[in-house]
Structures are given as C-alpha cells and as structure tokens.
Biopython code that builds the backbone (N, CA, C, O; Angstrom):
import numpy as np
from Bio.PDB.StructureBuilder import StructureBuilder

atoms = [
    (1, "MET", "N", (24.135, 3.782, -8.789)),
    (1, "MET", "CA", (23.434, 2.905, -9.770)),
    (1, "MET", "C", (22.094, 3.593, -10.122)),
    (1, "MET", "O", (21.532, 4.226, -9.228)),
    (2, "PHE", "N", (21.559, 3.522, -11.307)),
    (2, "PHE", "CA", (20.468, 4.228, -11.625)),
    (2, "PHE", "C", (19.454, 3.319, -12.600)),
    (2, "PHE", "O", (19.978, 2.528, -13.384)),
    (3, "ALA", "N", (18.282, 3.417, -12.555)),
    (3, "ALA", "CA", (17.563, 2.508, -13.298)),
    (3, "ALA", "C", (16.124, 3.436, -13.821)),
    (3, "ALA", "O", (15.572, 4.355, -13.216)),
    (4, "ILE", "N", (15.867, 2.996, -14.779)),
    (4, "ILE", "CA", (14.354, 3.790, -15.417)),
    (4, "ILE", "C", (13.413, 2.468, -15.503)),
    (4, "ILE", "O", (13.755, 1.427, -16.064)),
    (5, "ALA", "N", (12.179, 2.682, -14.858)),
    (5, "ALA", "CA", (11.211, 1.640, -14.576)),
    (5, "ALA", "C", (9.937, 2.270, -14.929)),
    (5, "ALA", "O", (9.801, 3.493, -14.936)),
    (6, "GLN", "N", (9.005, 1.447, -15.222)),
    (6, "GLN", "CA", (7.592, 1.997, -15.245)),
    (6, "GLN", "C", (6.977, 1.849, -13.833)),
    (6, "GLN", "O", (7.375, 0.984, -13.052)),
    (7, "THR", "N", (5.997, 2.722, -13.538)),
    (7, "THR", "CA", (5.492, 2.713, -12.465)),
    (7, "THR", "C", (4.320, 1.473, -12.551)),
    (7, "THR", "O", (3.513, 1.421, -13.479)),
    (8, "PRO", "N", (4.349, 0.685, -11.660)),
    (8, "PRO", "CA", (3.258, -0.603, -11.640)),
    (8, "PRO", "C", (1.830, 0.316, -11.666)),
    (8, "PRO", "O", (1.681, 1.439, -11.184)),
    (9, "LYS", "N", (1.073, -0.309, -12.204)),
    (9, "LYS", "CA", (-0.491, -0.133, -12.294)),
    (9, "LYS", "C", (-1.067, 0.213, -10.776)),
    (9, "LYS", "O", (-0.566, -0.418, -9.846)),
    (10, "SER", "N", (-1.705, 0.816, -10.599)),
    (10, "SER", "CA", (-2.621, 0.757, -9.241)),
    (10, "SER", "C", (-3.546, -0.081, -9.413)),
    (10, "SER", "O", (-4.216, -0.181, -10.441)),
    (11, "ILE", "N", (-3.675, -0.876, -8.229)),
    (11, "ILE", "CA", (-4.834, -1.865, -8.262)),
    (11, "ILE", "C", (-5.905, -1.206, -7.182)),
    (11, "ILE", "O", (-5.590, -0.472, -6.245)),
    (12, "GLY", "N", (-7.241, -1.637, -7.529)),
    (12, "GLY", "CA", (-8.421, -1.102, -6.966)),
    (12, "GLY", "C", (-8.800, -1.959, -5.990)),
    (12, "GLY", "O", (-8.135, -2.987, -5.855)),
    (13, "LEU", "N", (-9.898, -1.722, -5.149)),
    (13, "LEU", "CA", (-10.460, -2.382, -4.160)),
    (13, "LEU", "C", (-10.858, -3.693, -4.578)),
    (13, "LEU", "O", (-10.955, -4.546, -3.696)),
    (14, "GLU", "N", (-11.093, -3.991, -5.700)),
    (14, "GLU", "CA", (-11.585, -5.296, -6.163)),
    (14, "GLU", "C", (-10.279, -6.260, -6.023)),
    (14, "GLU", "O", (-10.443, -7.476, -6.126)),
    (15, "ALA", "N", (-9.339, -5.869, -5.853)),
    (15, "ALA", "CA", (-8.144, -6.871, -5.692)),
    (15, "ALA", "C", (-8.343, -7.527, -4.194)),
    (15, "ALA", "O", (-7.804, -8.588, -3.878)),
    (16, "LEU", "N", (-9.046, -6.888, -3.457)),
    (16, "LEU", "CA", (-9.020, -7.673, -1.944)),
    (16, "LEU", "C", (-9.669, -8.753, -1.946)),
    (16, "LEU", "O", (-9.416, -9.570, -1.060)),
    (17, "LYS", "N", (-10.758, -9.068, -3.019)),
    (17, "LYS", "CA", (-11.169, -10.451, -3.230)),
    (17, "LYS", "C", (-9.976, -11.784, -3.437)),
    (17, "LYS", "O", (-10.084, -12.968, -3.118)),
    (18, "THR", "N", (-9.100, -11.219, -3.943)),
    (18, "THR", "CA", (-8.100, -12.158, -4.350)),
    (18, "THR", "C", (-6.928, -12.376, -3.434)),
    (18, "THR", "O", (-6.143, -13.289, -3.687)),
    (19, "ILE", "N", (-6.742, -11.540, -2.305)),
    (19, "ILE", "CA", (-5.982, -11.535, -1.373)),
    (19, "ILE", "C", (-6.530, -12.453, -0.190)),
    (19, "ILE", "O", (-7.617, -12.172, 0.316)),
    (20, "SER", "N", (-5.678, -13.717, 0.328)),
    (20, "SER", "CA", (-6.313, -14.712, 0.958)),
    (20, "SER", "C", (-5.662, -14.580, 2.202)),
    (20, "SER", "O", (-6.177, -15.274, 3.079)),
    (21, "LYS", "N", (-4.574, -13.826, 2.594)),
    (21, "LYS", "CA", (-3.965, -13.489, 4.063)),
    (21, "LYS", "C", (-4.551, -12.234, 4.473)),
    (21, "LYS", "O", (-5.412, -11.611, 3.850)),
    (22, "ASP", "N", (-3.916, -11.852, 5.777)),
    (22, "ASP", "CA", (-4.505, -10.679, 6.583)),
    (22, "ASP", "C", (-4.088, -9.396, 5.495)),
    (22, "ASP", "O", (-3.305, -9.472, 4.548)),
    (23, "ILE", "N", (-4.740, -8.406, 5.874)),
    (23, "ILE", "CA", (-4.518, -7.019, 5.107)),
    (23, "ILE", "C", (-4.285, -5.907, 6.065)),
    (23, "ILE", "O", (-5.171, -5.660, 6.884)),
    (24, "VAL", "N", (-3.221, -5.229, 6.052)),
    (24, "VAL", "CA", (-2.832, -4.018, 6.781)),
    (24, "VAL", "C", (-3.643, -2.834, 6.283)),
    (24, "VAL", "O", (-3.514, -2.321, 5.172)),
    (25, "VAL", "N", (-4.435, -2.485, 7.163)),
    (25, "VAL", "CA", (-5.139, -0.963, 6.520)),
    (25, "VAL", "C", (-4.688, 0.083, 7.499)),
    (25, "VAL", "O", (-4.760, -0.112, 8.712)),
    (26, "LEU", "N", (-4.191, 1.266, 6.937)),
    (26, "LEU", "CA", (-3.674, 2.131, 7.592)),
    (26, "LEU", "C", (-4.261, 3.485, 6.942)),
    (26, "LEU", "O", (-4.235, 3.664, 5.724)),
    (27, "GLU", "N", (-4.806, 4.447, 7.872)),
    (27, "GLU", "CA", (-5.526, 5.664, 7.425)),
    (27, "GLU", "C", (-4.796, 6.940, 7.770)),
    (27, "GLU", "O", (-4.424, 7.042, 8.939)),
    (28, "ASP", "N", (-4.551, 7.862, 6.992)),
    (28, "ASP", "CA", (-4.239, 9.084, 7.101)),
    (28, "ASP", "C", (-2.811, 9.160, 7.622)),
    (28, "ASP", "O", (-2.501, 9.819, 8.614)),
    (29, "LEU", "N", (-1.881, 8.376, 6.821)),
    (29, "LEU", "CA", (-0.496, 8.329, 7.195)),
    (29, "LEU", "C", (0.019, 9.431, 6.229)),
    (29, "LEU", "O", (-0.457, 9.588, 5.105)),
    (30, "SER", "N", (0.919, 10.103, 6.689)),
    (30, "SER", "CA", (1.589, 11.118, 5.668)),
    (30, "SER", "C", (2.829, 11.180, 5.770)),
    (30, "SER", "O", (3.287, 12.230, 5.319)),
    (31, "ILE", "N", (3.777, 10.273, 6.301)),
    (31, "ILE", "CA", (5.154, 10.407, 6.785)),
    (31, "ILE", "C", (5.705, 9.018, 5.854)),
    (31, "ILE", "O", (5.464, 7.869, 6.224)),
    (32, "SER", "N", (6.257, 9.250, 4.956)),
    (32, "SER", "CA", (7.053, 8.200, 3.932)),
    (32, "SER", "C", (7.708, 7.152, 4.745)),
    (32, "SER", "O", (7.515, 5.951, 4.555)),
    (33, "GLY", "N", (8.518, 7.655, 5.688)),
    (33, "GLY", "CA", (9.274, 6.921, 6.523)),
    (33, "GLY", "C", (8.515, 5.776, 7.292)),
    (33, "GLY", "O", (8.866, 4.597, 7.354)),
    (34, "ASN", "N", (7.322, 6.399, 7.910)),
    (34, "ASN", "CA", (6.475, 5.497, 8.623)),
    (34, "ASN", "C", (5.641, 4.316, 7.667)),
    (34, "ASN", "O", (5.512, 3.160, 8.069)),
    (35, "ILE", "N", (5.268, 4.640, 6.759)),
    (35, "ILE", "CA", (4.823, 3.831, 5.767)),
    (35, "ILE", "C", (5.750, 2.700, 5.329)),
    (35, "ILE", "O", (5.418, 1.514, 5.339)),
    (36, "GLY", "N", (6.956, 3.171, 4.938)),
    (36, "GLY", "CA", (8.153, 2.303, 4.480)),
    (36, "GLY", "C", (8.421, 1.161, 5.504)),
    (36, "GLY", "O", (8.443, -0.026, 5.176)),
    (37, "ASN", "N", (8.661, 1.698, 7.012)),
    (37, "ASN", "CA", (8.892, 0.804, 8.101)),
    (37, "ASN", "C", (7.518, -0.336, 8.431)),
    (37, "ASN", "O", (7.648, -1.412, 9.015)),
    (38, "ILE", "N", (6.255, 0.214, 7.905)),
    (38, "ILE", "CA", (5.187, -0.440, 8.263)),
    (38, "ILE", "C", (5.210, -1.658, 7.327)),
    (38, "ILE", "O", (4.937, -2.808, 7.669)),
    (39, "THR", "N", (5.617, -1.201, 5.947)),
    (39, "THR", "CA", (5.538, -2.025, 4.778)),
    (39, "THR", "C", (6.714, -3.406, 5.092)),
    (39, "THR", "O", (6.466, -4.599, 4.919)),
    (40, "ARG", "N", (7.771, -2.918, 5.499)),
    (40, "ARG", "CA", (8.786, -3.780, 5.943)),
    (40, "ARG", "C", (8.353, -4.952, 6.778)),
    (40, "ARG", "O", (8.405, -6.110, 6.363)),
    (41, "THR", "N", (7.874, -4.568, 8.110)),
    (41, "THR", "CA", (7.218, -5.224, 9.117)),
    (41, "THR", "C", (6.223, -6.136, 8.525)),
    (41, "THR", "O", (6.271, -7.349, 8.725)),
    (42, "SER", "N", (5.189, -5.485, 7.691)),
    (42, "SER", "CA", (4.108, -6.318, 7.354)),
    (42, "SER", "C", (4.641, -7.482, 6.476)),
    (42, "SER", "O", (4.023, -8.545, 6.527)),
    (43, "LEU", "N", (5.721, -7.380, 5.684)),
    (43, "LEU", "CA", (6.115, -8.236, 4.759)),
    (43, "LEU", "C", (6.787, -9.531, 5.449)),
    (43, "LEU", "O", (6.732, -10.714, 5.110)),
    (44, "ALA", "N", (7.446, -8.899, 6.545)),
    (44, "ALA", "CA", (8.165, -9.781, 7.211)),
    (44, "ALA", "C", (7.129, -10.867, 8.212)),
    (44, "ALA", "O", (7.420, -11.993, 8.615)),
    (45, "LEU", "N", (6.052, -10.211, 8.400)),
    (45, "LEU", "CA", (4.776, -11.083, 9.325)),
    (45, "LEU", "C", (3.998, -11.704, 8.227)),
    (45, "LEU", "O", (2.997, -12.306, 8.615)),
    (46, "GLY", "N", (4.202, -11.703, 7.019)),
    (46, "GLY", "CA", (3.539, -12.305, 5.850)),
    (46, "GLY", "C", (2.178, -12.149, 5.548)),
    (46, "GLY", "O", (1.324, -12.992, 5.275)),
    (47, "VAL", "N", (2.102, -10.556, 5.673)),
    (47, "VAL", "CA", (0.657, -10.115, 5.453)),
    (47, "VAL", "C", (0.368, -10.504, 3.790)),
    (47, "VAL", "O", (1.329, -10.907, 3.134)),
    (48, "GLY", "N", (-0.844, -10.385, 3.202)),
    (48, "GLY", "CA", (-1.400, -10.441, 1.814)),
    (48, "GLY", "C", (-1.344, -9.287, 1.165)),
    (48, "GLY", "O", (-1.150, -9.406, -0.045)),
    (49, "GLY", "N", (-1.472, -7.986, 1.658)),
    (49, "GLY", "CA", (-1.484, -6.825, 1.227)),
    (49, "GLY", "C", (-1.490, -5.580, 2.044)),
    (49, "GLY", "O", (-1.706, -5.741, 3.246)),
    (50, "ILE", "N", (-1.303, -4.425, 1.633)),
    (50, "ILE", "CA", (-1.610, -3.027, 2.550)),
    (50, "ILE", "C", (-2.377, -2.499, 1.791)),
    (50, "ILE", "O", (-2.297, -2.610, 0.567)),
    (51, "LEU", "N", (-3.362, -1.749, 2.483)),
    (51, "LEU", "CA", (-4.344, -1.007, 2.064)),
    (51, "LEU", "C", (-4.188, 0.787, 2.846)),
    (51, "LEU", "O", (-4.299, 1.110, 4.029)),
    (52, "LEU", "N", (-3.966, 1.448, 1.906)),
    (52, "LEU", "CA", (-3.584, 2.867, 2.485)),
    (52, "LEU", "C", (-4.647, 3.791, 2.089)),
    (52, "LEU", "O", (-4.819, 4.154, 0.925)),
    (53, "LEU", "N", (-5.540, 4.259, 3.348)),
    (53, "LEU", "CA", (-6.572, 5.121, 3.086)),
    (53, "LEU", "C", (-6.343, 6.544, 3.037)),
    (53, "LEU", "O", (-5.604, 6.994, 3.912)),
    (54, "ASN", "N", (-6.844, 7.371, 2.160)),
    (54, "ASN", "CA", (-6.504, 8.706, 2.320)),
    (54, "ASN", "C", (-5.237, 9.115, 2.073)),
    (54, "ASN", "O", (-4.821, 9.969, 2.855)),
    (55, "MET", "N", (-4.389, 8.706, 1.088)),
    (55, "MET", "CA", (-2.968, 8.886, 1.018)),
    (55, "MET", "C", (-2.855, 9.988, -0.069)),
    (55, "MET", "O", (-1.875, 9.922, -0.811)),
    (56, "ASP", "N", (-3.568, 10.791, -0.210)),
    (56, "ASP", "CA", (-3.653, 11.889, -1.313)),
    (56, "ASP", "C", (-2.150, 12.887, -1.113)),
    (56, "ASP", "O", (-1.482, 13.090, -2.126)),
    (57, "PRO", "N", (-1.820, 13.304, -0.159)),
    (57, "PRO", "CA", (-0.603, 13.881, -0.151)),
    (57, "PRO", "C", (0.835, 13.393, -0.603)),
    (57, "PRO", "O", (1.789, 14.116, -0.886)),
    (58, "ILE", "N", (0.783, 12.007, -0.609)),
    (58, "ILE", "CA", (1.904, 11.155, -0.558)),
    (58, "ILE", "C", (1.762, 10.289, -1.870)),
    (58, "ILE", "O", (0.742, 9.653, -2.133)),
    (59, "ASP", "N", (3.026, 10.334, -2.765)),
    (59, "ASP", "CA", (2.752, 9.654, -3.826)),
    (59, "ASP", "C", (3.294, 8.211, -3.434)),
    (59, "ASP", "O", (4.222, 8.158, -2.627)),
    (60, "LEU", "N", (2.784, 7.079, -3.943)),
    (60, "LEU", "CA", (2.896, 5.972, -3.454)),
    (60, "LEU", "C", (4.474, 5.281, -3.834)),
    (60, "LEU", "O", (5.074, 4.430, -3.176)),
    (61, "TYR", "N", (4.922, 5.966, -5.146)),
    (61, "TYR", "CA", (6.042, 5.521, -5.595)),
    (61, "TYR", "C", (7.178, 6.687, -5.242)),
    (61, "TYR", "O", (8.131, 6.866, -6.000)),
    (62, "ASP", "N", (7.024, 7.341, -4.218)),
    (62, "ASP", "CA", (7.731, 8.623, -3.956)),
    (62, "ASP", "C", (9.262, 7.822, -3.426)),
    (62, "ASP", "O", (9.216, 6.830, -2.699)),
    (63, "ARG", "N", (10.399, 8.337, -3.842)),
    (63, "ARG", "CA", (11.725, 7.716, -3.744)),
    (63, "ARG", "C", (12.140, 7.488, -2.090)),
    (63, "ARG", "O", (12.879, 6.611, -1.642)),
    (64, "ARG", "N", (11.440, 8.539, -1.353)),
    (64, "ARG", "CA", (11.707, 8.357, 0.071)),
    (64, "ARG", "C", (10.855, 7.136, 0.592)),
    (64, "ARG", "O", (11.276, 6.417, 1.499)),
    (65, "LEU", "N", (9.688, 6.941, 0.004)),
    (65, "LEU", "CA", (9.073, 5.667, 0.721)),
    (65, "LEU", "C", (9.603, 4.460, 0.073)),
    (65, "LEU", "O", (9.677, 3.444, 0.765)),
    (66, "ILE", "N", (9.994, 4.420, -1.184)),
    (66, "ILE", "CA", (10.764, 3.193, -1.666)),
    (66, "ILE", "C", (11.871, 2.987, -0.863)),
    (66, "ILE", "O", (12.118, 1.830, -0.524)),
    (67, "ARG", "N", (12.780, 4.139, -0.395)),
    (67, "ARG", "CA", (14.014, 3.794, 0.223)),
    (67, "ARG", "C", (13.621, 3.302, 1.705)),
    (67, "ARG", "O", (14.188, 2.359, 2.257)),
    (68, "ALA", "N", (12.590, 4.051, 2.279)),
    (68, "ALA", "CA", (12.152, 3.418, 3.525)),
    (68, "ALA", "C", (11.793, 2.301, 3.579)),
    (68, "ALA", "O", (11.837, 1.802, 4.703)),
    (69, "SER", "N", (11.357, 1.534, 2.584)),
    (69, "SER", "CA", (10.549, 0.274, 2.561)),
    (69, "SER", "C", (11.783, -0.688, 2.170)),
    (69, "SER", "O", (11.666, -1.899, 2.362)),
    (70, "ARG", "N", (12.827, -0.214, 1.688)),
    (70, "ARG", "CA", (13.980, -0.925, 1.010)),
    (70, "ARG", "C", (13.486, -1.606, -0.176)),
    (70, "ARG", "O", (14.012, -2.665, -0.518)),
    (71, "GLY", "N", (12.541, -1.107, -0.824)),
    (71, "GLY", "CA", (12.117, -1.452, -2.073)),
    (71, "GLY", "C", (10.916, -2.489, -2.162)),
    (71, "GLY", "O", (10.381, -2.849, -3.210)),
    (72, "TYR", "N", (10.554, -2.946, -0.755)),
    (72, "TYR", "CA", (9.920, -4.166, -0.446)),
    (72, "TYR", "C", (8.097, -3.869, -0.964)),
    (72, "TYR", "O", (7.209, -4.707, -1.124)),
    (73, "LEU", "N", (8.047, -2.355, -1.120)),
    (73, "LEU", "CA", (6.632, -1.994, -1.503)),
    (73, "LEU", "C", (6.399, -2.501, -2.906)),
    (73, "LEU", "O", (5.271, -2.329, -3.369)),
    (74, "PHE", "N", (7.304, -3.098, -3.642)),
    (74, "PHE", "CA", (6.873, -3.870, -4.834)),
    (74, "PHE", "C", (6.872, -5.378, -4.842)),
    (74, "PHE", "O", (6.880, -6.019, -5.893)),
    (75, "SER", "N", (6.863, -5.972, -3.549)),
    (75, "SER", "CA", (6.858, -6.949, -3.246)),
    (75, "SER", "C", (5.283, -7.459, -2.617)),
    (75, "SER", "O", (4.991, -8.651, -2.529)),
    (76, "VAL", "N", (4.553, -6.586, -2.298)),
    (76, "VAL", "CA", (3.304, -6.726, -1.538)),
    (76, "VAL", "C", (2.529, -5.802, -2.037)),
    (76, "VAL", "O", (2.792, -4.600, -2.005)),
    (77, "PRO", "N", (1.274, -6.429, -2.652)),
    (77, "PRO", "CA", (0.025, -5.480, -3.204)),
    (77, "PRO", "C", (-0.195, -4.227, -2.271)),
    (77, "PRO", "O", (-0.294, -4.379, -1.054)),
    (78, "MET", "N", (-0.261, -3.123, -2.800)),
    (78, "MET", "CA", (-0.293, -1.874, -2.185)),
    (78, "MET", "C", (-1.537, -1.299, -2.834)),
    (78, "MET", "O", (-1.512, -0.963, -4.017)),
    (79, "ILE", "N", (-2.612, -1.181, -2.095)),
    (79, "ILE", "CA", (-3.959, -0.252, -2.772)),
    (79, "ILE", "C", (-4.160, 0.745, -1.895)),
    (79, "ILE", "O", (-4.096, 0.657, -0.668)),
    (80, "THR", "N", (-4.447, 1.864, -2.654)),
    (80, "THR", "CA", (-4.956, 3.106, -2.117)),
    (80, "THR", "C", (-6.490, 3.428, -2.322)),
    (80, "THR", "O", (-7.100, 3.017, -3.309)),
    (81, "ALA", "N", (-7.043, 4.148, -1.381)),
    (81, "ALA", "CA", (-8.582, 4.202, -1.625)),
    (81, "ALA", "C", (-8.824, 5.288, -0.612)),
    (81, "ALA", "O", (-8.039, 5.645, 0.267)),
    (82, "SER", "N", (-10.010, 5.753, -0.859)),
    (82, "SER", "CA", (-10.606, 6.733, 0.264)),
    (82, "SER", "C", (-11.109, 5.738, 1.418)),
    (82, "SER", "O", (-11.274, 4.534, 1.222)),
    (83, "THR", "N", (-11.345, 6.418, 2.715)),
    (83, "THR", "CA", (-11.868, 5.968, 3.510)),
    (83, "THR", "C", (-13.475, 5.647, 3.396)),
    (83, "THR", "O", (-14.074, 4.779, 4.030)),
    (84, "LYS", "N", (-13.980, 6.483, 2.513)),
    (84, "LYS", "CA", (-15.604, 6.375, 2.089)),
    (84, "LYS", "C", (-15.681, 5.303, 1.141)),
    (84, "LYS", "O", (-16.652, 4.547, 1.184)),
    (85, "ASP", "N", (-14.709, 5.135, 0.229)),
    (85, "ASP", "CA", (-14.874, 4.077, -0.876)),
    (85, "ASP", "C", (-14.568, 2.630, -0.324)),
    (85, "ASP", "O", (-15.124, 1.646, -0.810)),
    (86, "PHE", "N", (-13.709, 2.546, 0.654)),
    (86, "PHE", "CA", (-13.384, 1.445, 1.330)),
    (86, "PHE", "C", (-14.664, 0.911, 2.295)),
    (86, "PHE", "O", (-14.936, -0.290, 2.306)),
    (87, "LEU", "N", (-15.323, 1.741, 2.987)),
    (87, "LEU", "CA", (-16.321, 1.466, 3.822)),
    (87, "LEU", "C", (-17.632, 1.142, 2.809)),
    (87, "LEU", "O", (-18.421, 0.239, 3.090)),
    (88, "ASP", "N", (-17.758, 1.853, 1.775)),
    (88, "ASP", "CA", (-18.919, 1.415, 0.743)),
    (88, "ASP", "C", (-18.594, 0.108, 0.141)),
    (88, "ASP", "O", (-19.498, -0.679, -0.142)),
    (89, "TYR", "N", (-17.437, -0.147, -0.054)),
    (89, "TYR", "CA", (-16.824, -1.553, -0.587)),
    (89, "TYR", "C", (-16.973, -2.846, 0.588)),
    (89, "TYR", "O", (-17.236, -4.031, 0.381)),
    (90, "CYS", "N", (-16.787, -2.364, 1.464)),
    (90, "CYS", "CA", (-17.136, -3.413, 2.700)),
    (90, "CYS", "C", (-18.422, -3.649, 2.730)),
    (90, "CYS", "O", (-18.793, -4.815, 2.587)),
    (91, "GLN", "N", (-19.471, -2.507, 2.937)),
    (91, "GLN", "CA", (-21.029, -2.738, 2.913)),
    (91, "GLN", "C", (-21.412, -3.436, 1.886)),
    (91, "GLN", "O", (-22.343, -4.221, 2.069)),
    (92, "LYS", "N", (-20.920, -3.355, 0.804)),
    (92, "LYS", "CA", (-21.513, -4.108, -0.413)),
    (92, "LYS", "C", (-20.963, -5.669, -0.320)),
    (92, "LYS", "O", (-21.719, -6.555, -0.719)),
    (93, "LYS", "N", (-19.944, -5.941, 0.086)),
    (93, "LYS", "CA", (-19.264, -7.252, 0.083)),
    (93, "LYS", "C", (-19.557, -7.937, 1.548)),
    (93, "LYS", "O", (-19.098, -9.049, 1.812)),
]
sb = StructureBuilder()
sb.init_structure("model")
sb.init_model(0)
sb.init_chain("A")
sb.init_seg("    ")
for serial, (resi, resn, name, xyz) in enumerate(atoms, 1):
    if name == "N":
        sb.init_residue(resn, " ", resi, " ")
    sb.init_atom(name, np.array(xyz, "f"), 0.0, 1.0, " ", f" {name:<3s}", serial, name[0])
structure = sb.get_structure()
C-alpha cells in the first residue's frame, strides 16, 4: 500500500503552553528505532507530547522512524528544538 501525504507543520516551543500532561524530553538521540520505541511507550503511558532536542541528523518524518513508532508519532505532539533554545524558553517562562 502506498500513500502520498503532506508532512505536518512543525510546532515550536510555544506549543508547550497548551500541553497539560507530562512531556517527555529526549536529548541527542540519533537512532530512529529508539525514538520510535520511546514514542510508542510514551503514548501508551498517556504523555502530552515529546520534545526532541538536538535532532539535526534525523528527519522527524523519516520512514524508519515512522515504522519504528508504528505511525504513532502522528498521534502525539512532537516538538524539535535545540537544547539552548529550550533552556532559554524555560528561563523566560
């Protein structure tokens, strides 16, 4: 089965204000399978979102990551940022 879809717009750190549940923060992960497994587990535990810090070498919508997460990365807000931007955001808020 094949499908053509648009990549969802990336959401910024300001989206953290709208999430009322716990947020999983992951820093410097580079293996798609690990991110996918953590995404599935996080969704099963009912988290409100996942924040991926310093994820430059990996595309969030890479086919391996989608497969490892079983597509659940589309069911939970995924935010990408640098550690510096996240710390600056936290200090301001």
